[in-house]
LOBALUM-503389 format. One record per residue (C-alpha): chain; x, y, z; residue in three letters. Coordinates in Angstrom, 3 decimals. Example, Ala and Ser with C-alpha at 12.3 -4.5 7.8 and 13.67 -1.06 7.14 Angstrom:
// residues 2
+------+----------+----------+----------+-------+
: rolo :       px :       py :       pz : tilum :
+------+----------+----------+----------+-------+
:    A :   12.300 :   -4.500 :    7.800 :   Ala :
:    A :   13.670 :   -1.060 :    7.140 :   Ser :
+------+----------+----------+----------+-------+
END
This chain:
// residues 221
+------+----------+----------+----------+-------+
: rolo :       px :       py :       pz : tilum :
+------+----------+----------+----------+-------+
:    A :   -9.429 :    6.323 :   54.650 :   Met :
:    A :  -10.290 :    9.999 :   54.712 :   Ala :
:    A :   -9.571 :   12.119 :   57.732 :   Glu :
:    A :  -10.836 :   15.574 :   58.622 :   Ile :
:    A :   -8.535 :   17.734 :   60.693 :   Gln :
:    A :   -9.887 :   20.732 :   62.568 :   Asp :
:    A :   -7.488 :   23.671 :   62.418 :   Asn :
:    A :   -9.853 :   26.150 :   63.990 :   Gly :
:    A :   -8.646 :   28.435 :   66.826 :   Gly :
:    A :   -9.263 :   27.447 :   70.470 :   Asn :
:    A :  -11.068 :   29.662 :   72.909 :   Gly :
:    A :  -12.770 :   32.989 :   72.602 :   Lys :
:    A :   -9.813 :   34.677 :   70.995 :   Lys :
:    A :   -9.685 :   32.091 :   68.218 :   Gly :
:    A :  -13.422 :   32.314 :   67.604 :   Arg :
:    A :  -13.183 :   36.072 :   67.150 :   Glu :
:    A :  -10.489 :   35.772 :   64.540 :   Lys :
:    A :  -12.197 :   33.022 :   62.549 :   Thr :
:    A :  -15.889 :   33.087 :   62.132 :   Lys :
:    A :  -15.752 :   29.735 :   60.230 :   Gln :
:    A :  -13.620 :   26.739 :   61.051 :   Lys :
:    A :  -11.097 :   25.664 :   58.386 :   Lys :
:    A :  -10.962 :   21.924 :   57.822 :   Met :
:    A :   -8.244 :   20.045 :   55.917 :   Thr :
:    A :   -9.221 :   16.807 :   54.192 :   Val :
:    A :   -6.495 :   14.167 :   53.801 :   Arg :
:    A :   -7.207 :   11.102 :   51.663 :   Val :
:    A :   -5.152 :    7.990 :   52.335 :   Asp :
:    A :   -4.436 :    6.139 :   49.055 :   Phe :
:    A :   -2.560 :    3.290 :   50.670 :   Thr :
:    A :   -5.428 :    0.770 :   50.189 :   Pro :
:    A :   -5.471 :    1.633 :   46.447 :   Met :
:    A :   -1.991 :    0.118 :   46.065 :   Val :
:    A :   -3.256 :   -3.276 :   47.159 :   Asp :
:    A :   -6.256 :   -2.962 :   44.854 :   Met :
:    A :   -4.064 :   -2.088 :   41.867 :   Asn :
:    A :   -1.830 :   -5.069 :   42.521 :   Met :
:    A :   -4.857 :   -7.355 :   42.662 :   Leu :
:    A :   -6.184 :   -5.987 :   39.366 :   Leu :
:    A :   -2.817 :   -6.373 :   37.643 :   Ile :
:    A :   -2.509 :   -9.945 :   38.898 :   Thr :
:    A :   -6.057 :  -10.712 :   37.750 :   Phe :
:    A :   -5.485 :   -9.449 :   34.209 :   Phe :
:    A :   -2.118 :  -11.205 :   33.946 :   Met :
:    A :   -3.683 :  -14.536 :   34.842 :   Leu :
:    A :   -6.870 :  -14.146 :   32.801 :   Cys :
:    A :   -5.494 :  -12.526 :   29.647 :   Thr :
:    A :   -4.188 :  -14.762 :   26.868 :   Thr :
:    A :   -0.858 :  -13.512 :   25.650 :   Leu :
:    A :   -0.811 :  -13.022 :   21.884 :   Ser :
:    A :    1.504 :  -15.392 :   20.075 :   Lys :
:    A :    3.820 :  -13.959 :   17.417 :   Pro :
:    A :    2.720 :  -14.800 :   13.906 :   Gln :
:    A :    5.333 :  -15.771 :   11.362 :   Thr :
:    A :    5.189 :  -16.104 :    7.612 :   Met :
:    A :    7.047 :  -18.942 :    5.926 :   Glu :
:    A :    8.873 :  -17.893 :    2.773 :   Ile :
:    A :   10.603 :  -20.332 :    0.441 :   Ser :
:    A :   13.886 :  -18.743 :   -0.565 :   Met :
:    A :   16.221 :  -19.914 :   -3.342 :   Pro :
:    A :   18.791 :  -22.441 :   -2.249 :   Ser :
:    A :   22.392 :  -21.303 :   -1.682 :   Asn :
:    A :   23.780 :  -24.789 :   -2.273 :   Asp :
:    A :   26.566 :  -24.449 :   -4.835 :   Lys :
:    A :   26.056 :  -28.046 :   -5.935 :   Asn :
:    A :   22.634 :  -27.162 :   -7.300 :   Ile :
:    A :   22.827 :  -25.740 :  -10.802 :   Thr :
:    A :   20.837 :  -22.733 :  -11.954 :   Glu :
:    A :   18.917 :  -25.001 :  -14.304 :   Glu :
:    A :   17.846 :  -27.180 :  -11.368 :   Gln :
:    A :   16.849 :  -24.132 :   -9.305 :   Gln :
:    A :   14.696 :  -22.774 :  -12.117 :   Asn :
:    A :   13.218 :  -26.160 :  -13.031 :   Lys :
:    A :    9.530 :  -25.473 :  -12.598 :   Val :
:    A :    6.726 :  -26.962 :  -14.584 :   Lys :
:    A :    5.810 :  -24.243 :  -17.061 :   Ala :
:    A :    2.064 :  -24.749 :  -16.794 :   Ser :
:    A :    2.204 :  -24.230 :  -12.994 :   Gln :
:    A :    4.615 :  -21.298 :  -12.793 :   Ala :
:    A :    3.408 :  -17.737 :  -12.292 :   Val :
:    A :    5.845 :  -14.811 :  -12.200 :   Thr :
:    A :    4.793 :  -11.553 :  -10.542 :   Leu :
:    A :    6.565 :   -8.326 :  -11.481 :   Leu :
:    A :    6.112 :   -5.558 :   -8.908 :   Leu :
:    A :    6.625 :   -2.223 :  -10.653 :   Ala :
:    A :    6.465 :    1.436 :   -9.676 :   Asp :
:    A :    3.310 :    3.445 :   -8.952 :   Glu :
:    A :    1.609 :    0.348 :   -7.527 :   Gly :
:    A :    1.529 :   -1.426 :  -10.895 :   Lys :
:    A :    1.579 :   -5.216 :  -10.990 :   Leu :
:    A :    2.358 :   -7.427 :  -13.975 :   Tyr :
:    A :    2.559 :  -11.187 :  -14.370 :   Tyr :
:    A :    3.120 :  -13.910 :  -16.909 :   Tyr :
:    A :    2.433 :  -17.629 :  -16.756 :   Glu :
:    A :    4.955 :  -20.282 :  -17.646 :   Gly :
:    A :    8.329 :  -19.415 :  -19.127 :   Glu :
:    A :    8.922 :  -15.791 :  -20.127 :   Pro :
:    A :    8.826 :  -14.771 :  -23.761 :   Asn :
:    A :   11.075 :  -11.740 :  -23.832 :   Tyr :
:    A :   10.510 :  -11.254 :  -27.554 :   Glu :
:    A :    6.767 :  -10.751 :  -27.153 :   Asp :
:    A :    5.673 :   -8.036 :  -24.718 :   Tyr :
:    A :    2.048 :   -9.151 :  -25.130 :   Thr :
:    A :    2.867 :  -12.226 :  -23.034 :   Ser :
:    A :    2.913 :   -9.848 :  -20.076 :   Leu :
:    A :   -0.418 :   -9.155 :  -18.366 :   Lys :
:    A :   -1.321 :   -6.350 :  -16.009 :   Glu :
:    A :   -3.438 :   -6.796 :  -12.902 :   Thr :
:    A :   -3.999 :   -5.149 :   -9.515 :   Thr :
:    A :   -3.550 :   -6.022 :   -5.842 :   Tyr :
:    A :   -7.328 :   -5.993 :   -5.368 :   Asp :
:    A :   -9.455 :   -9.066 :   -4.667 :   Ala :
:    A :  -10.682 :   -9.185 :   -8.253 :   Asp :
:    A :   -7.135 :   -8.911 :   -9.593 :   Gly :
:    A :   -4.212 :  -10.895 :   -8.217 :   Leu :
:    A :   -6.328 :  -12.915 :   -5.797 :   Arg :
:    A :   -8.784 :  -13.973 :   -8.457 :   Lys :
:    A :   -5.973 :  -15.152 :  -10.713 :   Met :
:    A :   -4.225 :  -17.116 :   -7.937 :   Leu :
:    A :   -7.443 :  -18.737 :   -6.754 :   Leu :
:    A :   -8.089 :  -19.890 :  -10.298 :   Arg :
:    A :   -4.610 :  -21.428 :  -10.523 :   Lys :
:    A :   -4.813 :  -23.004 :   -7.058 :   Asn :
:    A :   -8.508 :  -23.921 :   -6.947 :   Tyr :
:    A :   -8.125 :  -27.561 :   -5.840 :   Asp :
:    A :   -5.696 :  -26.770 :   -3.007 :   Ala :
:    A :   -7.862 :  -23.931 :   -1.694 :   Val :
:    A :  -10.873 :  -26.247 :   -1.654 :   Lys :
:    A :   -8.985 :  -28.912 :    0.314 :   Gln :
:    A :   -7.626 :  -26.371 :    2.808 :   Val :
:    A :  -11.126 :  -25.041 :    3.445 :   Asn :
:    A :  -12.342 :  -28.584 :    4.092 :   Glu :
:    A :   -9.515 :  -29.084 :    6.592 :   Leu :
:    A :  -10.468 :  -25.845 :    8.347 :   Lys :
:    A :  -14.002 :  -27.160 :    8.808 :   Ile :
:    A :  -12.676 :  -30.438 :   10.224 :   Lys :
:    A :  -10.481 :  -28.565 :   12.675 :   Lys :
:    A :  -13.378 :  -26.322 :   13.730 :   Ala :
:    A :  -15.502 :  -29.438 :   14.349 :   Asn :
:    A :  -12.638 :  -30.964 :   16.381 :   Leu :
:    A :  -12.365 :  -33.855 :   13.937 :   Glu :
:    A :   -8.608 :  -33.289 :   13.651 :   Ile :
:    A :   -6.082 :  -31.726 :   16.005 :   Ser :
:    A :   -4.084 :  -28.555 :   15.397 :   Glu :
:    A :   -0.931 :  -30.531 :   14.600 :   Asp :
:    A :   -2.770 :  -32.789 :   12.164 :   Glu :
:    A :   -4.309 :  -29.738 :   10.505 :   Tyr :
:    A :   -0.941 :  -28.040 :    9.994 :   Lys :
:    A :    0.619 :  -31.225 :    8.659 :   Lys :
:    A :   -2.160 :  -31.908 :    6.146 :   Glu :
:    A :   -2.313 :  -28.268 :    5.032 :   Val :
:    A :    1.443 :  -28.289 :    4.379 :   Ala :
:    A :    1.058 :  -31.434 :    2.270 :   Glu :
:    A :   -1.798 :  -29.921 :    0.272 :   Val :
:    A :    0.074 :  -26.654 :   -0.375 :   Lys :
:    A :    3.182 :  -28.513 :   -1.464 :   Gly :
:    A :    1.351 :  -30.868 :   -3.815 :   Gly :
:    A :    2.584 :  -31.619 :   -7.316 :   Lys :
:    A :   -0.275 :  -29.840 :   -9.062 :   Asn :
:    A :   -0.071 :  -26.621 :   -7.044 :   Thr :
:    A :    1.363 :  -23.489 :   -8.691 :   Pro :
:    A :    4.767 :  -21.996 :   -7.954 :   Thr :
:    A :    4.792 :  -18.208 :   -7.698 :   Val :
:    A :    7.985 :  -16.275 :   -8.429 :   Ile :
:    A :    7.955 :  -12.737 :   -7.046 :   Ile :
:    A :   10.246 :  -10.129 :   -8.583 :   Lys :
:    A :   10.289 :   -6.504 :   -7.479 :   Ala :
:    A :   11.730 :   -3.539 :   -9.343 :   Thr :
:    A :   13.812 :   -0.898 :   -7.567 :   Asp :
:    A :   10.885 :    1.536 :   -7.723 :   Asn :
:    A :    8.349 :   -0.765 :   -6.074 :   Ser :
:    A :    7.498 :   -0.356 :   -2.383 :   Thr :
:    A :    7.600 :   -2.631 :    0.641 :   Tyr :
:    A :    3.816 :   -2.318 :    0.775 :   Lys :
:    A :    3.596 :   -3.879 :   -2.688 :   Asn :
:    A :    5.697 :   -6.821 :   -1.528 :   Leu :
:    A :    3.689 :   -7.282 :    1.683 :   Ile :
:    A :    0.422 :   -7.153 :   -0.288 :   Asp :
:    A :    1.729 :   -9.835 :   -2.650 :   Ala :
:    A :    2.848 :  -12.034 :    0.263 :   Leu :
:    A :   -0.548 :  -11.619 :    1.935 :   Asp :
:    A :   -2.201 :  -13.002 :   -1.178 :   Glu :
:    A :    0.060 :  -16.058 :   -0.954 :   Met :
:    A :   -1.433 :  -16.835 :    2.445 :   Gln :
:    A :   -5.014 :  -16.030 :    1.456 :   Ile :
:    A :   -4.819 :  -18.175 :   -1.687 :   Cys :
:    A :   -3.034 :  -21.071 :    0.089 :   Ser :
:    A :    0.055 :  -20.795 :   -2.106 :   Ile :
:    A :    2.673 :  -23.037 :   -0.526 :   Gly :
:    A :    5.460 :  -22.675 :   -3.090 :   Lys :
:    A :    6.687 :  -19.146 :   -3.708 :   Tyr :
:    A :   10.062 :  -17.436 :   -3.820 :   Val :
:    A :   11.401 :  -13.881 :   -3.915 :   Ile :
:    A :   14.179 :  -13.417 :   -6.460 :   Val :
:    A :   15.915 :  -10.525 :   -8.198 :   Asp :
:    A :   14.299 :   -9.135 :  -11.287 :   Ile :
:    A :   16.141 :   -9.760 :  -14.552 :   Thr :
:    A :   16.926 :   -7.403 :  -17.401 :   Asp :
:    A :   14.531 :   -9.375 :  -19.575 :   Gly :
:    A :   11.676 :   -8.720 :  -17.133 :   Asp :
:    A :   12.492 :   -5.005 :  -17.107 :   Lys :
:    A :   12.527 :   -5.085 :  -20.895 :   Phe :
:    A :    9.035 :   -6.604 :  -20.928 :   Leu :
:    A :    7.694 :   -3.935 :  -18.563 :   Ile :
:    A :    9.258 :   -1.075 :  -20.530 :   Asp :
:    A :    7.946 :   -2.364 :  -23.850 :   Asn :
:    A :    4.516 :   -3.079 :  -22.381 :   Tyr :
:    A :    4.219 :    0.519 :  -21.172 :   Asn :
:    A :    5.645 :    2.091 :  -24.312 :   Ser :
:    A :    3.490 :    0.000 :  -26.659 :   Lys :
:    A :    0.455 :    0.730 :  -24.525 :   Gly :
:    A :    1.077 :    4.459 :  -24.747 :   Gln :
:    A :    1.479 :    4.247 :  -28.495 :   Leu :
:    A :   -1.769 :    2.307 :  -28.812 :   Ser :
:    A :   -3.581 :    4.896 :  -26.684 :   Ala :
:    A :   -2.217 :    7.721 :  -28.809 :   Gln :
:    A :   -3.207 :    5.930 :  -32.006 :   Ala :
:    A :   -6.723 :    5.366 :  -30.701 :   Ala :
:    A :   -6.991 :    9.044 :  -29.806 :   Gly :
:    A :   -5.975 :   10.149 :  -33.259 :   Asn :
:    A :   -8.635 :    8.017 :  -34.946 :   Val :
+------+----------+----------+----------+-------+
END
């Protein structure tokens, strides 16, 4: 509530000294405290708290009983290896690496028409099934738990690709996050992050050096 206090002088003497009365306005903000508490309570009850989102990553097993050959046993036709290099460059090869032939290495980008297009082509059937499950969930034909269970089964199917991600020392965290985002977008359920090998570095170095030589040769023609 607002109050107006009259501080004007009393009597004739006071009126001579002050031709105009001075008034002090005091605003009481006590009721605003109750209003603020009501608003805070209202928003706490009506606002849905955001749930933390996690990303599942399949890491190599640390079990000593599992041999390196068993860890790397991946069907060649379904394996895709991504090599994250410096300056935002991205290379990949399908199947087992051929370290004697640098042309087995292919260069792509993190754009939708690069890495995503390649992964969608490799994982076409799984992506189609996941999209169908999303429609069923939206139409309330299946529950959230059933959706997650069936999606996990589709992503982990026998005919789905396995993506091996290897980053060089000069690549950035942004490159890795971009690659992991594409795993989610393309419904890739089997992917691991491992250390890059000397053979992979050799492929990248030869790919770049041979490419520069080819460009120079084309310019001299």
